[in-house]
PDB file as gemmi writes it, atoms N, CA and C in Angstrom:
CRYST1    1.000    1.000    1.000  90.00  90.00  90.00 P 1                      
ATOM      1  N   MET A   1      12.212 142.649 204.864  1.00  0.00           N  
ATOM      2  CA  MET A   1      13.134 143.559 204.223  1.00  0.00           C  
ATOM      3  C   MET A   1      14.516 143.352 204.828  1.00  0.00           C  
ATOM      4  N   ASP A   2      15.511 143.402 204.000  1.00  0.00           N  
ATOM      5  CA  ASP A   2      16.892 143.189 204.432  1.00  0.00           C  
ATOM      6  C   ASP A   2      17.428 144.456 205.095  1.00  0.00           C  
ATOM      7  N   VAL A   3      17.853 144.330 206.353  1.00  0.00           N  
ATOM      8  CA  VAL A   3      18.335 145.477 207.121  1.00  0.00           C  
ATOM      9  C   VAL A   3      19.677 145.969 206.589  1.00  0.00           C  
ATOM     10  N   SER A   4      20.530 145.072 206.144  1.00  0.00           N  
ATOM     11  CA  SER A   4      21.847 145.493 205.638  1.00  0.00           C  
ATOM     12  C   SER A   4      21.685 146.315 204.348  1.00  0.00           C  
ATOM     13  N   GLY A   5      20.675 146.021 203.578  1.00  0.00           N  
ATOM     14  CA  GLY A   5      20.410 146.787 202.357  1.00  0.00           C  
ATOM     15  C   GLY A   5      19.980 148.205 202.670  1.00  0.00           C  
ATOM     16  N   MET A   6      19.287 148.394 203.780  1.00  0.00           N  
ATOM     17  CA  MET A   6      18.837 149.738 204.187  1.00  0.00           C  
ATOM     18  C   MET A   6      20.038 150.628 204.493  1.00  0.00           C  
ATOM     19  N   GLY A   7      21.041 150.073 205.143  1.00  0.00           N  
ATOM     20  CA  GLY A   7      22.236 150.859 205.473  1.00  0.00           C  
ATOM     21  C   GLY A   7      22.982 151.305 204.232  1.00  0.00           C  
ATOM     22  N   SER A   8      23.144 150.405 203.281  1.00  0.00           N  
ATOM     23  CA  SER A   8      23.861 150.772 202.053  1.00  0.00           C  
ATOM     24  C   SER A   8      23.035 151.746 201.216  1.00  0.00           C  
ATOM     25  N   LEU A   9      21.709 151.609 201.235  1.00  0.00           N  
ATOM     26  CA  LEU A   9      20.839 152.538 200.518  1.00  0.00           C  
ATOM     27  C   LEU A   9      20.945 153.935 201.123  1.00  0.00           C  
ATOM     28  N   SER A  10      20.948 154.001 202.444  1.00  0.00           N  
ATOM     29  CA  SER A  10      21.074 155.284 203.132  1.00  0.00           C  
ATOM     30  C   SER A  10      22.420 155.935 202.826  1.00  0.00           C  
ATOM     31  N   SER A  11      23.467 155.146 202.820  1.00  0.00           N  
ATOM     32  CA  SER A  11      24.803 155.659 202.513  1.00  0.00           C  
ATOM     33  C   SER A  11      24.870 156.169 201.083  1.00  0.00           C  
ATOM     34  N   ALA A  12      24.277 155.443 200.151  1.00  0.00           N  
ATOM     35  CA  ALA A  12      24.279 155.862 198.749  1.00  0.00           C  
ATOM     36  C   ALA A  12      23.493 157.157 198.566  1.00  0.00           C  
ATOM     37  N   MET A  13      22.375 157.293 199.261  1.00  0.00           N  
ATOM     38  CA  MET A  13      21.575 158.512 199.161  1.00  0.00           C  
ATOM     39  C   MET A  13      22.338 159.697 199.739  1.00  0.00           C  
ATOM     40  N   THR A  14      23.043 159.478 200.853  1.00  0.00           N  
ATOM     41  CA  THR A  14      23.822 160.548 201.468  1.00  0.00           C  
ATOM     42  C   THR A  14      24.945 160.999 200.541  1.00  0.00           C  
ATOM     43  N   GLN A  15      25.609 160.043 199.894  1.00  0.00           N  
ATOM     44  CA  GLN A  15      26.676 160.388 198.956  1.00  0.00           C  
ATOM     45  C   GLN A  15      26.125 161.157 197.762  1.00  0.00           C  
ATOM     46  N   GLU A  16      24.951 160.760 197.288  1.00  0.00           N  
ATOM     47  CA  GLU A  16      24.324 161.454 196.156  1.00  0.00           C  
ATOM     48  C   GLU A  16      23.955 162.883 196.547  1.00  0.00           C  
ATOM     49  N   GLN A  17      23.418 163.055 197.746  1.00  0.00           N  
ATOM     50  CA  GLN A  17      23.052 164.403 198.203  1.00  0.00           C  
ATOM     51  C   GLN A  17      24.296 165.266 198.370  1.00  0.00           C  
ATOM     52  N   THR A  18      25.371 164.698 198.884  1.00  0.00           N  
ATOM     53  CA  THR A  18      26.620 165.439 199.048  1.00  0.00           C  
ATOM     54  C   THR A  18      27.182 165.837 197.686  1.00  0.00           C  
ATOM     55  N   GLY A  19      27.138 164.933 196.733  1.00  0.00           N  
ATOM     56  CA  GLY A  19      27.616 165.231 195.383  1.00  0.00           C  
ATOM     57  C   GLY A  19      26.790 166.325 194.727  1.00  0.00           C  
ATOM     58  N   ALA A  20      25.477 166.276 194.898  1.00  0.00           N  
ATOM     59  CA  ALA A  20      24.601 167.295 194.320  1.00  0.00           C  
ATOM     60  C   ALA A  20      24.851 168.649 194.966  1.00  0.00           C  
ATOM     61  N   ALA A  21      25.062 168.673 196.278  1.00  0.00           N  
ATOM     62  CA  ALA A  21      25.334 169.929 196.975  1.00  0.00           C  
ATOM     63  C   ALA A  21      26.669 170.516 196.514  1.00  0.00           C  
ATOM     64  N   ALA A  22      27.669 169.674 196.335  1.00  0.00           N  
ATOM     65  CA  ALA A  22      28.972 170.146 195.864  1.00  0.00           C  
ATOM     66  C   ALA A  22      28.855 170.698 194.442  1.00  0.00           C  
ATOM     67  N   ALA A  23      28.114 170.025 193.599  1.00  0.00           N  
ATOM     68  CA  ALA A  23      27.923 170.496 192.223  1.00  0.00           C  
ATOM     69  C   ALA A  23      27.202 171.837 192.211  1.00  0.00           C  
ATOM     70  N   MET A  24      26.236 172.013 193.095  1.00  0.00           N  
ATOM     71  CA  MET A  24      25.499 173.272 193.163  1.00  0.00           C  
ATOM     72  C   MET A  24      26.409 174.408 193.624  1.00  0.00           C  
ATOM     73  N   LEU A  25      27.290 174.138 194.579  1.00  0.00           N  
ATOM     74  CA  LEU A  25      28.228 175.159 195.037  1.00  0.00           C  
ATOM     75  C   LEU A  25      29.200 175.563 193.938  1.00  0.00           C  
ATOM     76  N   VAL A  26      29.669 174.591 193.165  1.00  0.00           N  
ATOM     77  CA  VAL A  26      30.576 174.888 192.047  1.00  0.00           C  
ATOM     78  C   VAL A  26      29.848 175.724 191.000  1.00  0.00           C  
ATOM     79  N   LEU A  27      28.596 175.384 190.725  1.00  0.00           N  
ATOM     80  CA  LEU A  27      27.811 176.138 189.749  1.00  0.00           C  
ATOM     81  C   LEU A  27      27.608 177.579 190.212  1.00  0.00           C  
ATOM     82  N   LYS A  28      27.263 177.785 191.473  1.00  0.00           N  
ATOM     83  CA  LYS A  28      27.058 179.131 192.003  1.00  0.00           C  
ATOM     84  C   LYS A  28      28.350 179.944 191.942  1.00  0.00           C  
ATOM     85  N   LYS A  29      29.467 179.313 192.271  1.00  0.00           N  
ATOM     86  CA  LYS A  29      30.754 180.001 192.224  1.00  0.00           C  
ATOM     87  C   LYS A  29      31.083 180.388 190.782  1.00  0.00           C  
ATOM     88  N   SER A  30      30.805 179.512 189.843  1.00  0.00           N  
ATOM     89  CA  SER A  30      31.054 179.787 188.434  1.00  0.00           C  
ATOM     90  C   SER A  30      30.197 180.954 187.947  1.00  0.00           C  
ATOM     91  N   ILE A  31      28.940 180.999 188.338  1.00  0.00           N  
ATOM     92  CA  ILE A  31      28.050 182.098 187.953  1.00  0.00           C  
ATOM     93  C   ILE A  31      28.534 183.409 188.553  1.00  0.00           C  
ATOM     94  N   ASP A  32      28.966 183.392 189.804  1.00  0.00           N  
ATOM     95  CA  ASP A  32      29.490 184.602 190.439  1.00  0.00           C  
ATOM     96  C   ASP A  32      30.742 185.103 189.721  1.00  0.00           C  
ATOM     97  N   LEU A  33      31.609 184.193 189.331  1.00  0.00           N  
ATOM     98  CA  LEU A  33      32.833 184.560 188.627  1.00  0.00           C  
ATOM     99  C   LEU A  33      32.513 185.164 187.267  1.00  0.00           C  
ATOM    100  N   GLU A  34      31.564 184.577 186.553  1.00  0.00           N  
ATOM    101  CA  GLU A  34      31.164 185.106 185.250  1.00  0.00           C  
ATOM    102  C   GLU A  34      30.538 186.493 185.394  1.00  0.00           C  
ATOM    103  N   ALA A  35      29.735 186.702 186.424  1.00  0.00           N  
ATOM    104  CA  ALA A  35      29.124 188.014 186.658  1.00  0.00           C  
ATOM    105  C   ALA A  35      30.198 189.053 186.965  1.00  0.00           C  
ATOM    106  N   SER A  36      31.186 188.673 187.738  1.00  0.00           N  
ATOM    107  CA  SER A  36      32.282 189.579 188.062  1.00  0.00           C  
ATOM    108  C   SER A  36      33.073 189.943 186.806  1.00  0.00           C  
ATOM    109  N   ASN A  37      33.351 188.961 185.969  1.00  0.00           N  
ATOM    110  CA  ASN A  37      34.073 189.224 184.724  1.00  0.00           C  
ATOM    111  C   ASN A  37      33.270 190.131 183.795  1.00  0.00           C  
ATOM    112  N   ALA A  38      31.973 189.912 183.714  1.00  0.00           N  
ATOM    113  CA  ALA A  38      31.120 190.746 182.867  1.00  0.00           C  
ATOM    114  C   ALA A  38      31.100 192.185 183.391  1.00  0.00           C  
ATOM    115  N   GLN A  39      31.041 192.351 184.701  1.00  0.00           N  
ATOM    116  CA  GLN A  39      31.038 193.679 185.299  1.00  0.00           C  
ATOM    117  C   GLN A  39      32.353 194.403 184.985  1.00  0.00           C  
ATOM    118  N   GLN A  40      33.465 193.704 185.059  1.00  0.00           N  
ATOM    119  CA  GLN A  40      34.763 194.308 184.742  1.00  0.00           C  
ATOM    120  C   GLN A  40      34.834 194.725 183.275  1.00  0.00           C  
ATOM    121  N   LEU A  41      34.291 193.906 182.388  1.00  0.00           N  
ATOM    122  CA  LEU A  41      34.281 194.257 180.969  1.00  0.00           C  
ATOM    123  C   LEU A  41      33.423 195.489 180.710  1.00  0.00           C  
ATOM    124  N   LEU A  42      32.274 195.571 181.363  1.00  0.00           N  
ATOM    125  CA  LEU A  42      31.404 196.732 181.186  1.00  0.00           C  
ATOM    126  C   LEU A  42      32.058 198.004 181.704  1.00  0.00           C  
ATOM    127  N   GLN A  43      32.774 197.905 182.813  1.00  0.00           N  
ATOM    128  CA  GLN A  43      33.446 199.074 183.371  1.00  0.00           C  
ATOM    129  C   GLN A  43      34.630 199.499 182.506  1.00  0.00           C  
ATOM    130  N   ALA A  44      35.203 198.583 181.755  1.00  0.00           N  
ATOM    131  CA  ALA A  44      36.351 198.895 180.910  1.00  0.00           C  
ATOM    132  C   ALA A  44      35.948 199.587 179.609  1.00  0.00           C  
ATOM    133  N   LEU A  45      34.672 199.552 179.262  1.00  0.00           N  
ATOM    134  CA  LEU A  45      34.229 200.208 178.031  1.00  0.00           C  
ATOM    135  C   LEU A  45      34.390 201.715 178.154  1.00  0.00           C  
ATOM    136  N   PRO A  46      34.820 202.374 177.080  1.00  0.00           N  
ATOM    137  CA  PRO A  46      34.944 203.839 177.138  1.00  0.00           C  
ATOM    138  C   PRO A  46      33.563 204.493 177.157  1.00  0.00           C  
ATOM    139  N   GLN A  47      33.482 205.643 177.838  1.00  0.00           N  
ATOM    140  CA  GLN A  47      32.227 206.383 177.883  1.00  0.00           C  
ATOM    141  C   GLN A  47      32.062 207.132 176.563  1.00  0.00           C  
ATOM    142  N   VAL A  48      30.956 206.918 175.900  1.00  0.00           N  
ATOM    143  CA  VAL A  48      30.703 207.532 174.608  1.00  0.00           C  
ATOM    144  C   VAL A  48      29.536 208.486 174.749  1.00  0.00           C  
ATOM    145  N   SER A  49      29.759 209.740 174.364  1.00  0.00           N  
ATOM    146  CA  SER A  49      28.643 210.680 174.372  1.00  0.00           C  
ATOM    147  C   SER A  49      27.857 210.494 173.089  1.00  0.00           C  
ATOM    148  N   SER A  50      26.568 210.668 173.163  1.00  0.00           N  
ATOM    149  CA  SER A  50      25.732 210.415 172.000  1.00  0.00           C  
ATOM    150  C   SER A  50      25.727 211.589 171.026  1.00  0.00           C  
ATOM    151  N   ASN A  51      26.117 212.790 171.482  1.00  0.00           N  
ATOM    152  CA  ASN A  51      26.118 213.968 170.622  1.00  0.00           C  
ATOM    153  C   ASN A  51      27.530 214.509 170.459  1.00  0.00           C  
ATOM    154  N   PRO A  52      27.804 215.120 169.303  1.00  0.00           N  
ATOM    155  CA  PRO A  52      29.103 215.776 169.149  1.00  0.00           C  
ATOM    156  C   PRO A  52      29.210 216.955 170.121  1.00  0.00           C  
ATOM    157  N   PRO A  53      30.430 217.364 170.480  1.00  0.00           N  
ATOM    158  CA  PRO A  53      30.600 218.419 171.476  1.00  0.00           C  
ATOM    159  C   PRO A  53      30.042 219.772 171.052  1.00  0.00           C  
ATOM    160  N   ASN A  54      29.962 220.053 169.736  1.00  0.00           N  
ATOM    161  CA  ASN A  54      29.457 221.352 169.303  1.00  0.00           C  
ATOM    162  C   ASN A  54      27.930 221.397 169.183  1.00  0.00           C  
ATOM    163  N   LEU A  55      27.276 220.294 169.266  1.00  0.00           N  
ATOM    164  CA  LEU A  55      25.828 220.247 169.093  1.00  0.00           C  
ATOM    165  C   LEU A  55      25.121 220.730 170.361  1.00  0.00           C  
ATOM    166  N   GLY A  56      24.220 221.665 170.216  1.00  0.00           N  
ATOM    167  CA  GLY A  56      23.440 222.166 171.339  1.00  0.00           C  
ATOM    168  C   GLY A  56      24.074 223.345 172.065  1.00  0.00           C  
ATOM    169  N   ASN A  57      25.191 223.887 171.557  1.00  0.00           N  
ATOM    170  CA  ASN A  57      25.835 225.018 172.206  1.00  0.00           C  
ATOM    171  C   ASN A  57      25.167 226.347 171.873  1.00  0.00           C  
ATOM    172  N   SER A  58      24.511 226.419 170.747  1.00  0.00           N  
ATOM    173  CA  SER A  58      23.827 227.652 170.373  1.00  0.00           C  
ATOM    174  C   SER A  58      22.454 227.300 169.806  1.00  0.00           C  
ATOM    175  N   VAL A  59      21.543 228.281 169.921  1.00  0.00           N  
ATOM    176  CA  VAL A  59      20.177 228.079 169.437  1.00  0.00           C  
ATOM    177  C   VAL A  59      19.878 229.152 168.395  1.00  0.00           C  
ATOM    178  N   ASP A  60      19.431 228.740 167.220  1.00  0.00           N  
ATOM    179  CA  ASP A  60      19.063 229.667 166.158  1.00  0.00           C  
ATOM    180  C   ASP A  60      17.601 230.043 166.357  1.00  0.00           C  
ATOM    181  N   ILE A  61      17.355 231.335 166.624  1.00  0.00           N  
ATOM    182  CA  ILE A  61      15.973 231.768 166.917  1.00  0.00           C  
ATOM    183  C   ILE A  61      15.400 232.621 165.795  1.00  0.00           C  
ATOM    184  N   LYS A  62      16.033 232.623 164.602  1.00  0.00           N  
ATOM    185  CA  LYS A  62      15.513 233.406 163.473  1.00  0.00           C  
ATOM    186  C   LYS A  62      14.215 232.766 162.994  1.00  0.00           C  
ATOM    187  N   ALA A  63      13.256 233.622 162.667  1.00  0.00           N  
ATOM    188  CA  ALA A  63      11.964 233.117 162.206  1.00  0.00           C  
ATOM    189  C   ALA A  63      11.861 233.154 160.714  1.00  0.00           C  
TER     190      ALA A  63                                                      
END                                                                             
C-alpha cells in the first residue's frame, strides 16, 4: 500500500468531516432563527376572545 496515498486520504477525510460539521452548524443556526421568527409572529397576533362580551353575563332561569 502506498504510504503517501494514506496521508492524502486522511487529509481529504478530515476536510470532509470539517465541511459536514460546518454545514450542520449552519443548519442548526438557520432552524433556531426560523423558530425565533415564528415565535415573534405568534406573539404579534392579536388576542381574540371566542365569545362576544355580552354572552354569558346573564342566565335565563324561566321554565
